[in-house]
C-alpha angles and dihedrals in degrees: 000000000000091000090055091048092049093047091047091052089049091053091049092049091048089049092051091049090050092051091047091050090049090050090050092051093046090044098228143076125281117210120197115196117232093242088062096038096055095056089046090055090048089048091052092054091043090053090047092052092049092050091052093057 
């Protein structure tokens, strides 16, 4: 359980870094609405749970 949580958090952090790098390259700000962000967080934890099995 904790391994899945840790891996999910890692995926979310890597995703945030990727979005920040993209924003830096584009030279602007990227806004992600909450109704898109919440499924992405769920998807990250789902992918982490599948990888653990």
